[in-house]
N, C-alpha and C positions, 0 to 999 in steps of 0.2 A: 483499487488504485485511485485514490482521491484524497479528499481533505482530512485534516486532523480533527480529532474530537476529544473532549474531556472524558475521563472516566468518573463515574459516581464514586465519591470517596467511600460511601457506605458499602459499596460492593467489594472494595479492596483498596484500596489505596488508589489486454487490452488488444479480414486479414488479407490486407490486400497489398500487392506490390511485389516486385522482384526483389531477390536478395543477392548480395554479393559478398565474396570473401574479401577480407582486408589483409594487407601485409602485416606480418608479425610486428614489425616495428616501423610504423610509417612516418615517424617524425623524429627529428634530432632530439636527443636528451638534454634536458635542462641540467645545469650544475647541481650536484647534490647539496641539499641544504642540511643544516643541523637543527635539531629540535631542542627547545628548552622547556622542560616540563615543570609545572607548578601545581601545587595542591589546589584543588577546586571542589573536592567532595563535600557533600552535606547530606543530611537526612538518611535515606536508605542506602546511599552509596558513598560512604565517607572516604573510601580509598581512591576515588577518582582523581586523576591528574589531567591537566589541560595544557595545550600548546597550540601555536599557530604556525602555519607553513605558507610561504610565498610560492606560487606556481604561475607559469605563464598563462595569460588569458588565452593566447593562441599558441598551442604547443609546437606549431611549425615555426614559431619565432620565439625560441626559448629566452632570448635576451631582450624581448620586447616587454610590453606592459605586463605587470604582475598583479595578481589578485591573491586574496588571503583565504586559506581554508582553516576552519576551526577543528581541532582534533581533541579527543579525550582518550584516556587509557586507564586500565587497571593493570599494574605491572605484575608479572609472574612472581610467585613466591617460592616455587620449588627450586631445588638446587640445580636441576637440569631444565632448560627452557626448550619448548618446541617452537619458539619464535612468535611473531605477531599473528594474531587472528583478527582481521578486519571484520566489522559487523555493519550492516545497513538494514534499516527498517522498511525501505520501499518508498513509494511515492509515485513518480518522482516528486521530490519536495519534502521528504521526511528528514527530520534531524536525527542523527545517530549518536549524539553526544551521550545522552542518558542511557541509550541502549547498551553501551559498553558496560556500564554499572550493572544493569539488569542482567545481561548474559553472564557476567562474572559471578553474580550472586545466585543465579538460577541453575547453573551447571553444577554437577557434583564438585565439592571443594577440591578434591584431588585432581580433577581434570582442569578446572579453571586455573589452578596454581601453576600449570605447565605453560600457560600462554600469557603474553602481553595482549590483552583484549583491547582493541583499538576502535573507537568510534570516530565518526567525522560528519561534519555538515558538508555535503557536496556543494559545489560551486553554486552561488546564488541563494543558498539556504541558510536561514537562521543566523548563527553568529559568524558565518563566513561573510566575506566582504568583497564586492558589493552584494547586499542581500536584496533580492527583487521584491518589489511591492507595487505592481503596475497600477492598480486602481483601488485604493483603500475604500472599503465600504461597498464593494461590488455586490456583496451578498446582503446588503442592508434590507431589513424587512420593511414592508411586506413586498416580496418580489411578484412580478407578473406570474400568473398561472403557467406552469410549464406546458400544459396541454393546450395547443394552439387551436382551440375550438372555433376561433374566428380569424379572419385574415388580419384584423387589427392586432390580435394577440401575437400572431406569428411575426408581424412587422416589429412589434415591440421587442420580442425576444431576440430577433435578428439584430436589431439596433444595439441591444446590450452586448451581444457577442462582438459585433464590429467595433463598438466603443472600447471594449476591453483590449482587443488586439491592437487597436490604434494607440491606446494609452501605453501599452508595452513598448510599441515601436518608438513613440516619442521619447519616453524616459530612458530606454535602454538600447538605443539603436546600435551603440558601439559594443554592447555586451551580448545581445540576443544571439548573434551568429555562433557564439561559443558556449551556449547553454544547451547541452545535449548529451546523450549517453556516451558517445565516443570521447568527448572532452572530459567527462567525469571519470572515465576509465583511465585516461592518461593521468589524471590527477591521482588516481589510486596508485599508479606506478611511481608517481613522484613521492607519495607517502612511503611506499616500500623503500625507495632510495634513501629517504630522510631517516627511516628507521634502521638503515644499515643492513637490511635483510636480503639475501640472494633470492629468497622465495617467500611468499606469504600464504597463509591459510585465509579463507573467506567464508563468512556465514551471512547469507542474505535472505530476507523475507520478501515476498510479493515482487514489486518492481525491482527490488534488490537482487532477485534471481536473474533477471535479465542483465542487470549491471555486472553481476558475477560471471555470467556466461560469455558476455562480450569481453570482459577482461581476460578470461581464459582463452578466448579465441585470438586476441591480439598478443597475449604473452603466455603461451601454454607452458613454457619452461620456467615460468616464475610462480607457478601454482603448486603449493604443497598439498593442501587439502581444500575441498570445495563442498559446502553444504548449501543446498538450495531448497527453501521451504515455501510451499504455495507458489507453484511455478508458472511464470508468464509463458504463454505460447509465442515464441519468437517469430513464427510464420504469420502472425496476425497483427503485428504492431503497426498502427495502434487502432485504426478504425474498425477492422473486423473483430478484433478482440473485444472492443466495447460493445459491439452488437451481440457477441456471445455472452457477455455479462448480463445483458438485458433479460435473456431467457433464464439464466441461472438465478438472478436475483428474484425474478418472479416466482421461481420454484421455492426459494428460501422464504420469501414472504408467505407463501401458502403453507410452508412448514410451520411458521409461527402461528398462522391461523389454526392449524391442526393441534398445535400445542395448547393454545388457549381453549380449544374445544375439550381437551382432556381434563381441563381444570375448570369446568363449568361451575363447580361448587364454590370456587373462589371468584370468578370473574362474571358469572351469570350472563354470559353472551350466547349461550346455547351450546349444543353438542355437535352441531353440523358445521364443519369447517367452511363450506361453501356459503352458508348463510352468514357466518361471521365475517367472511371476506366481503360479502355484500354490505354489511354494516360498516366496514372500514371504508369502502368507496362512498358510501352515503355520508360518512363523516367528512371525507375529503371534499365532497360536493358542497356540504354545508360550510366548511371553512373557506372554500373559494368565494362564497358570497359574503361570509362574515368572519373574518379572521379572529381567532381566539385572542382576547385581550389586545387586539390590534397588532399582534405580533406573529401569530402562527396561522398563515394561510395555507392553501393547498400545496404550494411549493415547499414551504417550511415543514409541512407534515411529512412530505416524502423525504426530505433531508433528515427528519427525525427518525424515521423507521428504516431507512437504508442501512444504518449501522447494525441493525439486527440481522442483516444478511452476512455481516462479517463475523459477528460474535454473538452466540446465543445467550451469553451471560447477561446481555441487555434485555432479553425477552420479558423477564418479570416486570421491569420498570415500564417498558413499552406497553405491556398488557394492562397494567394498572391505569396508566394515563388513558388509554383507549377505552377501558371500561368505565372510568370516571366520566369521560365526556359523553359516551353513548347513553349510559344509564341515568346519570344525574346531571348532565350538562355542566359538569365542573370543568373549567378551563385551566385551573392552576396546575394540576399534574401534567397536562399536556405542554403548557408553556415551560415548566421546569424540565421536562424531558427534552424539549427542543433546545434549551439553553445548554443542557449537559451533553447532548449528542449531535445536534444538527447545526447549531449556530456557528457561523464563520466570522471570526473577528481576530484582531491582533495578529499573532504569528501565523494564523491560518490563512490570512490574505497572502502572506509570503509563500506558504505552501502551495496554494492554488496558482500563484504566479509562476513558480518554478515548474509545477506540473504541466501547465500549458506550454511554457517555453520549451521544455524537453520534448514532450510529445508532439508538439507542432513542428519542431525542427527535425526530429528523428527520421521522419518519413513523409511521404506524400499523402494528403488527404484528398477526398473528392473535391474537385474545384467547382462543381455545380451544386448549388443548394437544392436544386430539384431532385438530385439523387438522395441527399440527406433526407429530405422530406419524404420521398416515396418509400425508402427503406425503413425509416422510423415508423411511419404509419403501418407498414406491413408487420413490423415487429410488434407494435402496439396492439394490433388485432389479436395477437396470440399471447403477449406478455406485457400487459399494460403497466405494471407497477412502476418500473424505472425507465421505460423506453424514452419518453420525452425529457424527463429530468436529465438523463445521461446524455442525450443529444445536445441539449443546450449547454451542459457542463463542458462539452468538448468542442462546441461550435466555434469558439475563437480560432480553431485551427483552420477553418474554411477561409479565414481572412488574414492569416498570420504574415507578418511582414518580412520574414527571413526565407531564404532558399531552403529547400528540403534536402536532407541526406538520403542515402539509400540504405535500407535496413541491413544489418549484419547477419550473415549466414553463420550461426554459432556451431554448426556441425564440427566435431572435434574428435580426432582419434589419438591425440598427443598428450592427453592428461593422465595423471594417476587416477586411481578410483575416486569416483564422485558419488556423493550421497544425496538423493532427492527425497523429499517428503511431500505427500499430496493427500488431501482429503477428497473422497469421491463426490461430495456434494458442495464443495467450495464454490461460492458464487463469484467472487472477485477474480479468481484465476481458475477457471473450470478445469476439471479433471483431465480432459483431453490434452491440455497444455503440458502437464506433467509427463504424460505418456509420450508426447512428441519430443520433448527434451531428453527423456530417457533413450529414445531411439537415436537422437542426434549426438549425444555424448557417449562415445563407444564403450567406455568403461564405467558407466554409471550404474548405480543400484537404485531402485525405486521402492520406498516404504510407503504403504498406502494405509490411511486411516479409513477403514470401511464404514460407510454411513456417516462419517463426520462431515459437518457443514461449516465449521469455522475456518477462518482465513488466518494462517499462522498457527501451526499446530504443535511444534516442538517448544519445550520449556513453558508449556501451558497447562501442565497437570496430568498429561497422559504418560504414565510411567513406561509403557511399552515403547512408544516412540523415543522417549528420552533415553532409554537404554541403548537403542541403536545409535543415537547421536553421541552419547558418551563413549561408546566403544570405538567409534570412528575417530573421534577427536583424540582418543588415548593412543591408539596404535594403528589407525588407518584401516581397520577391518570393516567390511561391508557384507551384508547378506547377499547371497546369490540364489535365486530361485529359478524355476522352470517356466513360469508364466510371465505375464506382463509385469506383475508386481513381484519383486524379490522377497518381500515380507509384507504381512498384513497385520495391523493392529485393530482391535475393536475400538469404536469411538468412545470418547469421553461421555459420561452421562449428561443428558440434558438437565437444565436447571429445574428447580422447583419454584412455585410461587413464593413471593416474599413473606407471606403469612405463615408458611410452614417451617417447622424446625429445621428441615433439611434444605432451606432456601439458598443458602450461600453457594456461590460457584467458586471455582479455584481463584484464590487471591492472586496467584501468580498469573493466571489467565487474564484476569482483569487488568493487572499491571501491564502485562505485555501488550494487550490490545489497545490500552491507552497510548502506548508508545508507537504502535504500528499505525494507528489512526484509520481513516476510511478513504474510500474512493481511490484505492491503489489497485 
């Protein structure tokens, strides 16, 4: 649940706090708008169409100030339509415009043809207006080391977090109180109205699963089908969920070390994962003192390797950069990997601004930095890889200038069958979250990718998972099992080193993960 990142073209082209139920329809409805669709497709998705929709900034005041949402769609081509399928890639802060084209092309043609597949940039995001960009260059290199080994470093990082929150408050004081999950959900219902549909189907990844679950809570009678892939634990939004991520990402980082050990003949870093991990931390310490090419310090190194916890298709590139630095002191591959995976610039400043605005507004965060410090050091002692990086990434929430909402209790017995997908070793949205949502959504079915560690698992090359998805979207059928999982699929194979003939990973997987991005 975090920032966006580029895909290497060569590879293919968040628990504390009480919860409360909300009234089904807690605000007056805005007048239905009409959409004008225009061709905007290009490249891989030539059939995409685009439109814009005016919605109230404050849905409690439907005739008040309006903002604009950017929409995309691939229209149905079958004689009989199953209506709109809204898609969302997560974040918060992820753009969904291109995702509509991806989903339409990745689903079986006969299934995609039955739906108007609709993407959208949620309020504040991308081509929607206003689009947030609180502090351009906030992630400009070289950043202070995330590990606050000295009081001075801690003060520096705290100042950065306060500064970012203050910048958002100065620039968007009139908008920030309305950048949150509930407001985005009300926007989704405005989209439904504008499409002229009595009900919508919805397909969300990562944070998009929470968005979909909250929509289903507020508007259960307006849900036709609901697919949630890589499921956020709604009982932990957002502080406790982030602590859970720290442990899970540490495990995935160690999985990468073990993968490198299996290919010692390629990387020559040894066959002992523990010793390889020690070399990685030695590399981090060296970069903290002398950043690679004046660009990749310790914090940037973490940013570069965190994406490997989301998608193992990046492992061969990360391993090559790691090996080149350790064995030959070559900095070029490391800098290239950082630019491809870790660098935050351009539209990703917007993504981080919306990420912060939504998560900081959605729920209360610890008001005392002493609690953040104590808990992060506790986590660091067991799972050092991402603990402090993640803490500073979310630290603006300790100083956020808006009042906090109360999280939504997404428990729901009013929905039609719901289909959930979860990998057992997912780091960004760990497996227990999927089990929790399965329990809270009374008619849900859970499909598990056993041993899988990627985040976002459908339409990524696993035929077993995709078969369940296609069947559900075709006729609403879901598996029903006796255990926690209703169906289990074997994980997709791990990648091979780039030097081998079998090196390539799923091109669809690479394309998807480029759209989903990181830190979600």
